[in-house]
C-alpha positions, 0 to 999 in steps of 0.5 A: 475154834480150831485151827489146823495148818499143813507145813508140808508133808505129815507137819502141820500145827493145831492152834485155838486161837491161845494155844498151838503144838506141832505134829511131826516137824520136819522143815529143814530139807523138806521140799514142800516146807511152808516155814522154816524151823526158826519161824515155828511158835508153839507150846509143844511140840509132838513127834509120832515116831523118830524117822526123819521126815516125822521127827525133823526138826523137833529137838532144835524147836523144843530146845530154841522155845523151851517147850516140852516134846511129848512123845512115847518113852523111849524117843523122849528120852532120845531128844533129852540127851539132845537136849530138849526139855520132854514130857514123856508118854507112853500108848494108851497114856493120857495127860492133861496139859495147859493148852489140852488133853493128850492121849498117845495110841498104836499106830502100826509102823517103826520108829528109829533115828538112821545115822550114817554107821547105826541105827537106834531104836526109839520105841514104838511109834504112836498117834495122838488124840489131842483135845483143845477147845473142848474138841478132839482131834486125832493125828494117827502119824505113820501107820497101817489100818486096824480095827481098834481104830473103831475104839478110837473114835467112839471113846473120844468123837472125833473132829478131825482125823489127818489120816496117811494115805500114800501107800508103800510106807503108810496105809493107801486110799483104800485102806485109808477109807475103812479107817475113816468109817471105823473112826467116824470124825466129822472131817479127814485131812488126808497127809503124807502124800506128796513129798516123795515119788513113791507115795505121790497120788492123788487126794481128790481120789480119797475123797471120792472114797470117803465122802460118800459115807458121809465124811467130809474130806479137807485137803490141805496143800503146804501153807493151807489152813483150815478152821473147825 
């Protein structure tokens, strides 16, 4: 059995009861955060890109628990330079870890760490297909719609897809509904729809778009979880 828990905005944990990974752990400063970074207990940290609302507390969590940050090469090198253990990968590559298999998928977005006086490029953004307990979960990260999503679901049939719907920075609902159709996951969890005013929308409207396609929509608010 897989458990997916929302920790607010685009941060989720995925667990099979023995192992747990965390996606995009922005907790410090997150108005929706369901816990603090110190509460997190995971086997790996998977940031999809370098923007602050996704990389978030990845380095702190990784260093405290001595667990790897799994991401594209350039982002892991940034994290390693700041003292975190890392497992560098890149788009299209897959690797077996003690908790399961991770494959990096494309994402159409940007990736950088923005400081007061510089912007540091951190490689290509990505999504993840994580295989745990014999099932595949797709975490899209921040992305636009792209037709190769069909191949993601075809090559690794999906139990769950976590897709952004908030528009402006990512897909909006209409495009995310087409993404769900391409991916053919059994269930979709909408994400990236409430932390900032510019992306706020009602996920029930998204459910109304995809459930007629035979795709279950699972809406998780911060602190809520679902089992698959």
